[in-house]
C-alpha positions in Angstrom: 0.0 0.0 0.1 3.0 2.3 0.5 3.8 2.0 -3.1 0.3 3.2 -4.1 1.6 6.0 -6.3 3.4 3.4 -8.6 0.4 1.1 -8.7 -1.3 0.3 -12.4 -4.3 2.3 -12.6 -7.2 1.7 -15.2 -10.1 4.0 -16.6 -13.4 2.5 -16.4 -14.8 3.1 -20.1 -18.2 1.6 -19.1 -19.9 -0.1 -16.2 -23.4 -1.8 -16.0 -24.7 -4.3 -13.3 -24.0 -7.9 -14.3 -26.7 -10.8 -14.6 -25.9 -11.8 -11.0 -26.3 -8.4 -9.6 -28.3 -8.9 -6.7 -28.1 -6.3 -3.7 -27.3 -6.0 -0.9 -24.4 -8.8 -1.3 -24.1 -9.8 -4.8 -22.9 -6.4 -6.3 -21.5 -7.8 -9.5 -20.6 -5.1 -12.3 -19.5 -5.7 -15.9 -16.7 -3.2 -16.6 -15.0 -2.2 -19.9 -11.5 -1.0 -19.2 -9.4 1.6 -21.1 -5.6 1.4 -19.8 -4.1 4.7 -18.9 -1.4 5.3 -21.7 1.3 7.1 -19.5 1.2 5.5 -16.3 4.2 4.0 -14.6 3.5 0.2 -14.6 4.8 -1.8 -12.0 4.2 -5.3 -10.3 5.5 -7.1 -13.6 4.5 -4.4 -16.1 1.0 -5.7 -15.9 -1.2 -3.8 -18.5 -4.4 -5.4 -17.6 -6.3 -6.7 -14.8 -6.4 -10.3 -13.7 -8.6 -12.8 -12.0 -8.7 -12.2 -8.0 -7.2 -8.5 -8.4 -8.2 -6.4 -5.5 -8.8 -2.8 -6.8 -9.7 0.7 -5.5 -12.5 2.2 -7.5 -12.2 6.0 -7.1 -12.9 9.2 -8.9 -9.2 10.1 -8.2 -6.0 8.3 -8.7 -4.3 8.2 -5.1 -0.8 9.3 -4.9 -0.3 7.7 -1.2 -2.1 5.7 1.1 -3.5 8.7 3.2 -5.3 9.5 0.0 -7.5 6.7 0.6 -7.7 7.0 4.5 -8.2 10.7 4.9 -9.6 11.9 1.4 -12.9 13.3 1.1 -12.9 11.5 -2.1 -15.4 8.4 -2.0 -13.8 5.1 -3.0 -14.7 1.3 -2.6 -13.0 -1.8 -2.8 -13.8 -4.5 -5.5 -12.5 -7.9 -6.5 -12.0 -8.9 -10.0 -14.0 -12.3 -10.1 -14.0 -12.7 -14.0 -11.9 -11.8 -17.1 -13.1 -12.5 -20.8 -10.6 -14.6 -22.3 -11.4 -13.2 -25.8 -11.3 -9.6 -24.8 -9.3 -9.0 -21.5 -10.6 -5.6 -21.2 -14.0 -6.9 -20.2 -14.0 -7.8 -16.6 -16.5 -8.7 -14.0 -16.0 -7.1 -10.6 -17.8 -7.5 -6.9 -17.8 -4.4 -5.3 -18.0 -3.8 -1.6 -20.7 -1.3 -2.0 -23.1 -0.1 -4.7 -21.1 2.0 -7.1 -24.3 4.2 -7.3 -23.6 5.4 -3.8 -20.3 6.9 -4.9 -22.0 9.0 -7.5 -24.7 10.1 -4.8 -22.1 11.3 -2.4 -20.5 13.2 -5.3 -23.6 14.9 -6.2 -24.3 15.7 -2.6 -21.5 17.9 -2.8 -22.5 19.8 -5.8 -20.0 18.1 -8.3 -21.1 15.8 -10.6 -18.4 13.3 -12.0 -18.7 11.6 -15.5 -18.1 8.0 -15.7 -14.6 8.5 -17.7 -13.1 9.7 -14.6 -13.7 6.6 -12.7 -10.7 4.5 -12.1 -9.8 1.2 -10.9 -6.4 1.1 -8.8 -4.7 -2.1 -8.5 -3.8 -2.9 -4.8 -2.9 -6.8 -4.6 -3.6 -10.2 -6.1 -5.7 -12.0 -3.8 -5.3 -15.5 -5.2 -2.7 -16.7 -2.9 -4.5 -15.5 0.2 -8.0 -16.9 -0.9 -6.4 -20.1 -1.4 -4.7 -20.1 1.9 -7.8 -19.1 3.6 -9.7 -22.1 1.8 -6.7 -24.4 3.1 -7.1 -23.1 6.6 -10.7 -23.9 6.5 -10.9 -27.2 4.7 -14.1 -29.4 4.1 -14.0 -32.0 7.1 -15.5 -34.6 4.7 -13.8 -34.4 1.7 -10.3 -33.2 2.6 -7.1 -34.9 3.1 -5.8 -33.9 6.5 -3.7 -36.7 7.4 -0.4 -35.0 7.5 -1.5 -31.6 9.0 -3.2 -33.9 11.8 0.3 -35.5 12.5 2.0 -31.9 12.5 -0.6 -30.6 15.0 -0.4 -33.5 17.5 1.2 -32.4 20.9 3.6 -35.2 20.7 4.9 -35.3 17.3 8.2 -37.3 17.5 6.9 -40.0 15.1 5.9 -37.3 12.4 9.5 -37.4 10.7 11.6 -39.2 13.3 13.5 -42.5 12.8 12.6 -45.6 10.7 9.2 -46.7 11.1 9.2 -49.6 13.6 6.7 -51.6 11.5 8.9 -51.1 8.2 11.7 -52.2 10.4 10.2 -55.7 11.5 9.1 -56.6 8.1 12.3 -55.4 6.3 10.4 -52.9 4.2 12.6 -50.0 5.2 15.6 -51.6 3.6 16.5 -49.6 0.4 17.4 -52.2 -2.5 20.8 -52.5 -3.4 19.9 -51.4 -7.1 18.5 -48.3 -5.8 21.5 -47.4 -3.5 23.8 -48.1 -6.5 21.7 -45.5 -8.4 22.2 -42.9 -5.9 25.7 -43.4 -5.3 26.4 -43.1 -9.1 25.9 -39.4 -8.9 29.3 -38.9 -6.6 27.4 -37.2 -3.8 29.1 -37.0 -0.5 27.8 -39.5 2.3 25.4 -36.6 4.0 23.7 -36.1 0.8 23.4 -39.8 -0.1 22.0 -40.4 3.3 19.5 -37.6 3.2 18.2 -39.0 0.1 18.3 -42.6 0.9 16.2 -42.0 4.2 13.7 -40.0 2.2 13.2 -43.0 -0.4 12.7 -45.1 2.7 9.9 -43.1 4.1 8.2 -43.1 0.6 7.4 -46.7 0.9 6.1 -46.6 4.4 2.1 -47.3 4.6 2.2 -47.5 8.3 2.2 -43.6 9.1 2.5 -40.3 7.6 6.2 -38.8 7.4 7.6 -35.4 7.0 11.4 -35.6 6.5 13.7 -32.4 6.8 16.7 -32.1 4.9 18.8 -29.1 6.4 20.9 -27.4 3.6 23.1 -24.6 4.9 24.7 -22.3 2.2 26.9 -23.9 -0.5 26.3 -27.6 0.5 24.5 -28.6 -2.6 21.1 -28.5 -1.5 19.6 -27.8 -5.0 21.7 -30.9 -6.5 20.7 -33.3 -3.6 16.9 -32.1 -4.4 17.4 -32.9 -8.2 19.1 -36.2 -7.6 16.2 -37.1 -5.2 13.4 -36.1 -7.8 15.3 -38.0 -10.6 15.2 -41.2 -8.6 11.5 -40.8 -7.6 10.9 -40.5 -11.3 12.6 -43.5 -12.1 10.4 -45.2 -9.3 7.5 -43.8 -11.0 6.4 -41.9 -7.6 3.8 -39.2 -8.5 5.6 -36.5 -6.8 4.8 -32.8 -6.5 7.7 -30.3 -6.1 6.7 -26.9 -4.5 8.6 -23.8 -3.8 7.6 -20.1 -2.4 8.6 -18.3 -5.5 8.6 -19.0 -9.3 12.4 -18.2 -9.3 12.8 -21.1 -7.2 10.5 -23.4 -8.8 12.4 -22.7 -12.2 15.8 -23.5 -10.7 15.0 -26.8 -9.3 13.1 -27.8 -12.5 16.0 -26.7 -14.6 18.4 -28.7 -12.5 16.2 -31.8 -12.7 15.8 -31.3 -16.7 19.8 -31.2 -16.9 20.0 -34.5 -15.2 17.1 -36.2 -17.1 18.2 -34.8 -20.5 21.3 -37.0 -20.3 19.2 -40.3 -20.5 16.5 -39.4 -23.1 15.9 -41.5 -26.1 13.8 -41.0 -29.2 13.9 -37.2 -29.0 12.8 -36.8 -25.6 10.7 -39.7 -24.8 9.8 -39.6 -20.9 9.5 -36.2 -20.9 6.0 -36.2 -20.6 6.1 -37.5 -17.2 7.5 -34.1 -16.1 5.0 -31.1 -16.0 5.9 -27.5 -14.8 2.8 -25.3 -14.6 2.0 -21.7 -13.6 1.5 -18.1 -14.8 3.5 -17.9 -17.9 4.1 -14.1 -17.6 5.1 -14.2 -13.9 7.4 -17.0 -14.6 8.9 -15.3 -17.8 8.9 -18.9 -19.3 9.7 -17.2 -22.7 13.3 -16.6 -21.2 13.5 -20.2 -20.2 13.9 -22.2 -23.4 15.4 -25.3 -21.6 12.0 -25.6 -19.8 9.6 -25.2 -23.0 9.1 -28.9 -23.3 7.9 -29.5 -19.8 5.8 -26.4 -19.3 2.1 -27.1 -19.5 0.9 -24.6 -21.7 3.4 -25.1 -24.5 2.8 -29.0 -24.2 -0.8 -28.5 -24.6 -0.6 -26.3 -27.7 1.9 -28.8 -29.2 -0.5 -31.7 -28.5 -3.7 -30.0 -29.5 -2.5 -30.1 -33.1 -2.0 -34.1 -32.9 -5.7 -34.5 -31.4 -7.7 -32.9 -34.3 -10.1 -35.3 -35.6 -9.4 -34.4 -39.4 -5.8 -33.4 -39.2 -4.6 -35.3 -36.0 -2.0 -38.0 -35.8 -4.7 -40.9 -36.0 -6.4 -39.4 -39.0 -2.9 -38.8 -40.8 -1.8 -42.6 -39.7 -5.0 -43.6 -41.6 -4.5 -41.6 -44.7 -1.0 -42.9 -44.9 -2.1 -46.6 -44.7 -4.6 -45.8 -47.4 -2.2 -44.3 -49.7 0.4 -47.4 -49.1 -2.4 -49.9 -49.4 -3.9 -48.7 -52.7 -2.9 -45.3 -54.0 -5.0 -45.5 -57.1 -8.0 -46.0 -55.1 -7.2 -42.8 -53.0 -6.5 -41.0 -56.2 -9.6 -41.7 -57.7 -11.7 -41.1 -54.5 -10.2 -37.7 -54.2 -11.8 -36.4 -57.1 -15.1 -38.0 -57.3 -16.7 -35.2 -55.5 -14.5 -32.5 -57.4 -15.2 -33.4 -61.0 -16.6 -30.0 -61.9 -13.7 -28.2 -60.2 -11.1 -30.5 -62.0 -13.0 -29.8 -65.2 -12.1 -26.2 -64.7 -8.7 -26.8 -63.2 -6.4 -29.1 -64.6 -6.4 -32.4 -62.7 -3.0 -33.6 -61.6 -1.3 -36.7 -62.9 -1.5 -39.8 -60.7 2.2 -39.4 -59.9 2.0 -35.8 -59.1 -0.9 -36.3 -56.8 0.8 -39.3 -54.9 4.0 -37.3 -54.5 2.4 -34.3 -53.0 0.1 -36.5 -50.8 2.9 -38.5 -49.5 5.4 -35.8 -48.8 2.6 -33.9 -46.8 1.7 -36.9 -44.7 5.1 -37.8 -44.1 6.2 -34.2 -42.6 3.0 -34.2 -40.8 3.6 -37.8 -39.3 7.5 -36.8 -38.5 6.3 -34.0 -36.6 3.4 -35.5 -34.6 5.3 -38.8 -33.8 8.1 -36.5 -32.5 5.5 -34.5 -30.5 3.9 -37.8 -29.1 7.0 -39.0 -27.9 8.2 -36.0 -26.5 4.7 -34.8 -24.7 2.7 -37.9 -24.0 3.2 -39.3 -20.4 4.9 -42.7 -20.4 1.8 -44.6 -19.1 -0.2 -43.5 -22.4 2.6 -44.3 -24.8 4.8 -47.2 -24.0 8.3 -47.5 -25.0 7.6 -50.0 -27.5 5.1 -47.8 -29.3 7.5 -44.9 -29.1 10.2 -47.2 -30.6 8.0 -48.2 -33.4 7.1 -44.3 -34.1 10.9 -43.7 -34.1 11.4 -46.5 -36.7 8.3 -45.5 -38.9 9.9 -42.1 -39.3 13.2 -43.4 -40.2 11.2 -45.9 -42.7 9.3 -42.9 -44.3 12.4 -40.6 -44.5 14.0 -43.1 -46.9 10.8 -43.9 -48.8 10.5 -42.5 -52.2 7.2 -42.0 -54.4 8.2 -44.9 -56.6 7.9 -47.2 -53.5 4.4 -46.1 -53.1 3.2 -46.1 -56.9 5.3 -49.3 -58.3 4.5 -52.8 -57.3 7.3 -54.5 -59.2 10.6 -53.7 -60.9 12.8 -55.2 -63.7 15.7 -57.6 -62.9 18.4 -58.3 -65.4 16.4 -56.7 -68.0 13.3 -58.8 -67.8 10.1 -58.2 -65.8 10.0 -60.6 -62.9 6.6 -61.4 -61.2 5.5 -58.6 -58.9 7.9 -58.3 -55.7 6.6 -56.9 -52.5 8.5 -53.8 -51.4 9.6 -54.8 -47.8 10.1 -51.2 -46.7 6.6 -50.2 -47.6 5.1 -53.4 -46.1 7.2 -52.8 -42.8 5.9 -49.2 -42.7 2.2 -50.4 -43.2 2.7 -53.0 -40.3 4.3 -50.1 -38.0 1.4 -47.8 -38.8 -1.1 -50.3 -38.2 0.2 -51.3 -34.8 0.7 -47.6 -33.8 -2.9 -46.9 -34.6 -4.1 -49.6 -32.3 -1.9 -49.1 -29.5 -2.7 -45.6 -28.2 -5.9 -45.7 -26.3 -6.9 -41.9 -26.5 -9.7 -40.1 -28.3 -9.2 -38.7 -31.9 -10.2 -35.4 -30.6 -9.1 -33.7 -27.1 -9.7 -29.9 -26.5 -7.0 -27.9 -24.6 -8.7 -28.0 -21.1 -8.9 -31.9 -21.6 -5.4 -32.0 -22.6 -4.2 -30.1 -19.4 -6.3 -32.6 -17.2 -4.6 -35.4 -18.8 -1.2 -34.2 -18.9 -1.7 -33.0 -14.9 -3.1 -36.3 -14.1 -0.5 -38.8 -15.7 2.7 -37.0 -14.9 5.1 -38.4 -12.4 6.9 -35.0 -11.6 5.0 -32.0 -11.1 6.4 -28.7 -10.4 4.7 -25.5 -9.4 4.6 -22.8 -6.5 2.8 -23.8 -3.3 -0.2 -21.5 -4.2 -0.5 -23.0 -7.8 -0.6 -26.4 -6.2 -4.4 -25.6 -5.5 -5.0 -26.8 -9.1 -4.3 -30.4 -8.4 -6.9 -30.8 -5.8 -9.3 -32.2 -8.7 -6.4 -34.2 -10.2 -5.1 -37.5 -9.6 -3.7 -38.6 -6.1 -0.3 -37.3 -5.4 2.0 -39.6 -3.2 4.9 -37.7 -2.2 5.4 -33.5 -1.6 8.8 -32.1 -1.8 9.1 -28.5 -0.9 12.3 -26.7 -1.8 13.3 -23.5 0.1 10.7 -24.7 2.7 12.2 -22.1 5.3 10.8 -19.5 3.0 7.4 -20.7 2.8 4.9 -19.6 5.2 3.5 -22.3 7.3 -0.2 -21.2 6.5 0.6 -21.3 2.7 2.0 -24.9 3.1 -1.4 -25.9 4.0 -2.3 -25.8 0.4 -0.1 -28.6 -0.8 -0.3 -30.6 2.4 -4.0 -31.3 1.6 -3.7 -32.5 -1.8 -5.7 -36.0 -2.5 -3.8 -39.3 -1.7 -0.7 -37.4 -0.2 1.0 -39.5 2.4 4.5 -38.1 3.0 6.5 -34.9 2.7 10.1 -33.7 2.3 10.9 -30.2 3.4 14.3 -29.1 2.3 15.7 -25.6 3.6 17.7 -23.8 6.1 15.7 -21.8 8.9 19.2 -20.0 9.4 18.5 -18.0 6.5 16.1 -15.6 5.3 12.4 -16.6 6.4 9.1 -15.7 4.0 8.6 -11.9 3.2 6.1 -10.3 5.2 5.7 -6.5 4.8 3.0 -5.8 7.7 4.9 -5.6 11.0 1.7 -6.5 12.8 1.7 -9.8 10.9 5.3 -10.3 11.2 5.0 -10.0 15.0 2.1 -12.6 15.1 4.7 -15.1 13.2 2.9 -15.0 9.9 6.2 -15.6 8.3 7.1 -18.4 10.3 7.5 -21.8 8.1 6.4 -25.3 8.8 10.2 -26.2 8.6 11.2 -23.7 11.3 8.4 -24.8 13.7 9.1 -28.6 13.1 12.7 -27.6 14.1 11.7 -25.8 17.1 9.7 -28.8 18.2 12.9 -30.9 18.0 12.4 -33.1 14.8 15.5 -34.4 13.5 17.1 -32.9 10.4 19.3 -34.5 7.9 22.1 -32.2 7.6 24.1 -31.6 4.5 27.4 -31.0 6.1 30.0 -30.2 3.6 30.2 -26.9 1.8 31.7 -26.6 -1.8 31.3 -22.7 -2.4 33.5 -20.6 -0.1 36.9 -20.2 0.7 37.7 -21.5 4.4 38.8 -18.1 5.5 35.1 -16.9 4.4 33.2 -20.0 5.8 34.7 -20.0 9.4 32.8 -17.2 10.9 29.1 -18.1 9.6 30.1 -21.9 10.4 31.0 -20.8 14.0 28.3 -18.4 14.6 25.1 -19.8 12.7 25.9 -23.6 12.4 28.1 -24.7 15.7 30.8 -25.7 13.4 28.9 -28.6 12.0 30.0 -27.9 8.2 33.0 -28.9 6.8 34.9 -27.6 4.0 35.1 -29.8 0.8 38.7 -30.6 -0.3 38.0 -28.7 -3.5 37.8 -25.4 -1.6 40.8 -26.1 0.9 43.5 -26.5 -2.2 45.9 -23.9 -2.5 44.6 -23.1 -6.0 41.3 -22.1 -4.7 43.0 -18.9 -3.1 42.8 -16.2 -5.7 44.2 -12.6 -5.3 42.5 -10.2 -7.6 44.2 -7.2 -6.2 47.8 -6.7 -4.8 46.9 -5.0 -1.3 46.7 -7.2 1.8 43.1 -5.9 2.6 41.7 -7.5 -0.7 42.5 -11.1 0.5 40.2 -13.7 0.6 38.4 -12.3 3.8 38.4 -8.6 5.1 36.7 -5.9 7.1 37.5 -2.7 5.5 36.7 0.1 8.3 35.2 3.2 6.8 35.7 5.4 9.8 34.4 8.6 8.1 31.2 7.3 6.7 27.9 9.3 7.0 24.4 7.5 6.9 21.4 9.3 5.9 17.8 8.7 4.6 17.6 8.0 1.0 14.4 7.2 -0.9 11.5 6.4 1.3 12.5 5.4 5.0 15.6 3.7 3.8 19.1 4.6 4.7 22.3 5.1 2.5 26.0 6.0 2.9 27.5 8.1 0.3 31.0 7.3 1.4 30.7 3.7 1.1 28.9 4.2 -2.1 32.1 5.9 -3.4 34.4 3.2 -2.0 32.5 0.6 -3.5 32.5 2.1 -7.0 36.4 2.8 -6.4 37.1 -1.1 -5.6 34.8 -2.2 -8.5 36.9 0.0 -10.9 40.1 -1.3 -9.8 39.0 -4.9 -10.2 37.4 -4.1 -13.8 40.9 -2.6 -14.6 42.6 -5.9 -13.5 40.1 -8.0 -15.6 40.6 -5.9 -18.4 44.2 -6.0 -18.6 44.6 -9.6 -17.8 41.8 -10.8 -19.6 40.4 -12.4 -16.5 36.9 -13.4 -16.1 35.5 -11.8 -12.6 31.9 -11.9 -11.3 31.3 -9.5 -8.5 28.2 -9.0 -6.2 27.5 -6.0 -4.3 25.2 -6.5 -1.2 23.5 -3.9 1.2 20.5 -4.6 3.5 19.0 -1.3 2.7 17.3 -0.4 -0.7 18.3 3.2 -0.9 21.9 2.0 -0.7 21.4 -0.5 -3.6 19.9 2.3 -5.5 22.6 4.8 -4.9 25.3 2.0 -5.9 23.4 1.1 -9.1 23.2 4.8 -10.0 26.8 5.3 -9.3 28.0 2.4 -11.2 25.5 3.0 -14.0 25.9 0.9 -17.2 29.8 1.0 -17.2 30.3 -2.6 -17.3 27.2 -3.9 -19.2 29.2 -4.3 -22.4 32.0 -6.4 -20.8 31.6 -10.3 -21.4 34.4 -11.0 -18.9 33.3 -8.7 -16.0 29.8 -8.6 -14.5 28.6 -6.6 -11.6 25.4 -7.5 -9.8 24.1 -5.2 -7.1 21.2 -6.4 -5.0 19.6 -6.4 -1.7 20.3 -9.2 0.9 16.8 -10.7 0.0 17.6 -10.4 -3.6 20.9 -12.4 -3.2 19.5 -15.4 -1.4 20.4 -18.5 -3.5 23.1 -16.4 -5.4 26.8 -16.5 -5.4 29.7 -14.5 -7.3 33.4 -14.9 -7.2 33.9 -11.6 -5.0 31.1 -10.1 -2.8 31.3 -6.5 -1.3 29.1 -5.9 1.4 28.1 -2.3 2.4 26.7 -2.2 5.7 25.6 1.5 5.5 25.3 2.2 9.5 27.6 4.8 10.7 26.5 6.7 13.7 27.6 7.7 17.3 24.7 5.8 18.9 25.7 2.4 17.6 22.2 1.9 16.2 22.3 -0.6 13.5 18.4 -1.4 13.1 17.6 -4.5 11.2 21.2 -5.1 10.3 21.3 -7.0 13.5 19.1 -9.7 12.0 21.0 -12.8 12.1 19.5 -14.5 9.3 20.0 -11.6 7.0 23.6 -11.4 8.0 24.0 -15.1 7.2 22.8 -14.6 3.7 25.0 -11.9 3.3 28.1 -13.5 4.6 27.6 -16.8 2.7 27.4 -15.7 -1.0 31.3 -15.2 -2.0 33.4 -18.1 -3.4 36.9 -16.6 -3.4 36.8 -13.2 -1.6 34.6 -11.5 0.9 35.3 -7.7 1.6 32.8 -6.1 4.2 32.7 -2.3 4.3 31.5 -1.0 7.6 32.0 1.6 10.6 33.9 -0.1 13.2 32.6 2.2 16.1 28.9 1.8 15.1 28.9 -2.0 14.7 31.0 -2.7 17.8 28.8 -0.4 19.9 25.7 -2.8 19.3 25.3 -6.2 21.2 24.9 -8.1 18.0 26.4 -10.7 15.8 28.4 -7.7 14.0 30.3 -7.0 17.3 31.6 -10.6 17.1 32.4 -10.2 13.3 34.6 -7.2 13.8 36.4 -8.7 16.9 36.9 -11.9 14.8 38.4 -9.9 11.9 41.1 -8.4 14.3 41.8 -11.6 15.9 42.4 -13.2 12.4 44.4 -10.0 11.1 41.8 -9.4 8.6 40.8 -6.0 10.0 41.7 -3.0 7.7 41.3 0.8 7.6 40.2 2.0 4.1 42.7 4.6 4.4 45.5 2.3 4.3 44.8 2.1 0.3 45.9 5.3 -1.1 43.0 5.3 -3.9 40.5 4.7 -1.3 41.9 7.3 1.1 41.6 10.1 -1.9 38.3 8.6 -2.7 37.0 9.0 0.9 38.2 12.5 1.0 36.5 13.6 -2.2 33.4 12.2 -0.9 33.5 13.7 2.5 34.5 17.2 1.0 31.6 17.0 -1.5 29.2 16.1 1.4 30.4 19.2 3.2 29.7 21.3 -0.1 26.4 19.6 -0.3 25.5 20.3 3.4 26.1 24.2 2.8 23.7 24.0 -0.1 21.3 22.1 1.8 17.7 23.7 2.5 19.0 26.5 0.2 16.6 27.1 -2.7 18.3 30.4 -3.9 22.0 30.9 -3.9 24.1 33.9 -5.0 27.7 34.5 -5.6 30.0 37.5 -5.2 29.5 40.0 -8.2 26.5 38.0 -9.4 23.8 39.5 -11.3 21.3 36.3 -11.4 19.7 34.8 -8.5 20.4 30.7 -8.9 17.4 28.5 -8.0 18.3 24.8 -7.2 15.7 22.2 -7.5 15.1 19.2 -5.2 16.2 16.8 -8.0 19.5 18.7 -8.3 20.2 18.1 -4.6 19.3 14.5 -4.9 21.6 14.1 -8.1 24.5 15.7 -6.1 24.1 13.1 -3.4 24.8 10.2 -5.7 28.0 11.9 -7.1 29.9 12.9 -4.1 33.1 14.0 -5.9 34.8 17.2 -4.4 36.7 17.7 -8.0 33.4 17.7 -9.9 31.7 19.9 -7.3 34.4 22.6 -7.7 33.9 22.3 -11.5 30.0 22.4 -11.1 30.2 25.5 -8.6 32.5 27.5 -10.8 30.1 26.8 -13.7 27.2 28.2 -11.5 29.1 31.3 -10.5 29.8 31.9 -14.3 25.8 31.4 -15.1 25.1 33.8 -12.1 27.2 36.5 -13.6 25.2 36.1 -16.8 28.2 34.9 -18.9 25.9 32.6 -20.8 24.4 35.7 -22.4 27.6 36.2 -24.4 26.3 33.7 -27.0 23.0 34.1 -28.8 21.6 36.3 -26.1 19.1 37.9 -28.5 18.1 34.7 -30.1 15.0 32.5 -29.1 15.4 29.1 -28.3 13.0 26.3 -29.0 13.5 24.8 -25.7 13.6 26.8 -22.6 16.3 24.7 -21.0 19.9 24.4 -21.7 22.6 21.3 -21.5 26.0 21.7 -20.6 28.6 18.9 -20.1 30.6 19.4 -16.8 33.0 16.5 -16.5 33.3 12.8 -17.1 30.3 12.1 -19.1 27.9 14.3 -16.6 25.8 16.8 -17.9 24.0 19.7 -16.0 20.4 20.9 -17.2 19.3 24.3 -16.4 16.8 26.8 -17.7 15.8 30.4 -17.4 12.6 30.4 -15.1 10.4 32.5 -13.1 9.5 32.1 -9.4 7.3 33.8 -7.3 9.1 35.6 -4.3 7.0 37.4 -1.5 4.4 39.4 -3.6 6.4 39.6 -7.0 7.9 37.4 -9.6 11.6 37.1 -10.1 13.4 35.9 -13.2 16.1 33.1 -12.0 18.6 30.5 -13.4 16.7 27.3 -12.4 19.3 24.3 -11.9 17.1 21.2 -12.8 19.6 18.1 -12.8 23.0 16.6 -12.9 22.9 13.4 -14.9 24.6 11.0 -17.0 25.1 12.5 -20.5 23.7 9.4 -22.1 20.2 10.0 -20.1 19.9 13.7 -21.4 17.5 12.8 -24.1 15.1 11.1 -21.7 15.4 14.2 -19.3 14.8 16.6 -22.2 11.5 14.8 -22.9 10.3 15.2 -19.3 11.2 18.7 -19.1 9.3 19.4 -22.4 6.1 17.9 -20.7 6.6 20.3 -17.8 7.2 23.4 -19.8 4.1 22.7 -21.9 1.9 23.6 -18.9 3.3 27.1 -19.1 1.1 29.8 -20.8 2.4 31.5 -23.7 2.9 34.9 -21.6 4.8 33.1 -19.1 7.1 31.3 -21.7 7.8 34.7 -23.3 8.7 36.1 -20.3 11.1 33.3 -19.5 12.8 33.6 -23.0 13.0 37.4 -22.7 16.5 37.5 -20.6 16.6 40.5 -18.3 20.1 42.1 -18.1 20.0 41.6 -14.3 18.1 38.5 -13.7 
């Protein structure tokens, strides 16, 4: 709600009561939308409303939440409960109050609003919340609450504890040697193998419902373990649903499984039909994931739809080909019986031409359709033998010629022998006849039917926890696997846990890392963000720990291992070898692990309520610049990640770095928040802690889960920027981190690096200059004849530059402007634009204009300083300013263009 000003807004073009409109409760309206053309779209750049969107219906687009809370403008809430598939601008909404009441209230004020000024402002999509609510209020008769009931038991030691006693007595818990051999063939470590085998054991237990926990700290191969587990479940033909809290996490695990499966595929993808990924195509951005096209449900349905058409589908084409190969002359004659008149007008093709055209088309169609069926049909609908026959038939058809179809005999040694059967054609006929009778599916299946069929017959299904609600009407699921389970809200996990037939669940995650995102402080304090994984751990349930990490240099892993994991994690041999230690910069402070003290940093509020530290911004930019020089000079591939817990700092660093390194293939820079880096890793990680104050206040920086994520993203080097005095003044994990760095001789002052010392000096000097200009709208210089007016945008843009040398050049130019030196050139000529552009230094340009401001009771002509921006962004800024000046009257524009001699 705090980002309301950026929310998509839609104009109601037409509105009328729907057929189901029955006051006072069923307030349904049919609405025709017209999208506002110049709105700043967010939330996935959505251009249309979707099913279950919650909107505010109002006569005025709100800029902030108080516009809805305190405004006299009437508004009401409405839920989008229907979207026309053919025309998505036509929607059905259910309003909280009659919309007529809004019009009445307006008229009561003496103001009449036309319908064209009625807006729908997107607030949130309620789909997940509605599914959670439904899951928390299950049908006591028809729902599957076995697993949830076990979780809710006071004594839940048996929910996911050791091996089932009944299975142990009967020997059912013993994993077969063949299965154990399959798991060991992936060259996993013993903790990964043990975790997988314990889950496979639990899968076959019919005496009780189990929930197994796999604990995967950073870098321990959690995703690899998950993908190998799923691959073995696929081979065992265990119907398994794999969920995750976000689309990104779902795509990642699906992609890893696909890479393993693709190594053993035959016949151009036979077996992929047993794997289905489904969800919202736009939100998943599936068009960017070509590796997942073959298993994505919507793509699969579109491909299969062409194969199950009554007239042109695979079975129809098989029958056509059988007829052509059996008696081509009969097919030829039959094709023109009903078209004699047409053939009289248009020349009838010869028998050979007809056969050649018909055979070629059928061959192409069958090659495509057989390939599609092999790739997309589940294996229980298309057996391996039938797929093999399809593949052989395609090969036979590929080498057949028209003469094989038309001729029934051939010459040998110059004499005509008796007719000899063409074995290739006969083999093809046998294959086609066998295939036609082997697939027991209707000739025609619509898209909805194909969706149900694919979901009901797949063995591995991938989706978000919320989307799993679509499976409640499908075939039973035996096992649930939840990846990133510690990030899935407990209430949301109730959706997949109640699927029909579900007996067991495997939760894979790490409660020591970030929990689910909950924006409401009230909801967070009520533990809405707690996961089922975290709760079961709190209750003492046993976890299968993955205890070897393969990501971090030992100098990086030692502190989080000791602080968060009780030294339970071992470093893999691959990260302990000498070659894993890499020096990217020569100075000692740029070793594998360093705390770099920024003693003179200054924290201040940036965008919204978030903090930033512009001195740290400059230091980060300087270090990145040095790394880029090394990469370019040595042609060395380097990936750098910059992490900060504060969004304002992330934005400031992104703005400072700009697009300088986008064109480099060997050097990449990723700047993200801690939340945005969960699951990510880079060669070098630079952490900007931001906090720098005399109070020792560090706010939510003290959150241990957030700190753990930030400290465990680097492979070779981790450099932490922070203010020692501030971080050690608070009794948090950061005090231990600084003390640990000192004890290990990894603590360094930034001033020890001469280039950083100069950078910090320039930044602090620039900040002092900025403080002098702060809260000043009008400034004047000695001997100036013009007043210089500073815009808010100008002040903000200076904060991101913080370079004293640049500030000196800028102030020098402003002084020249105030003395009227710009009037020397073309002072008598009218300019098309009221604003001017002057490049100051290093690709940075100043935008200014002659303008008029009101001072007390009279107007004054001033030099208005608009912006300091990258020269490459000038054209965009010009367009925005042109819109601004279009609002000026002609008189005001003429007064601006007429330059006075003394401002």
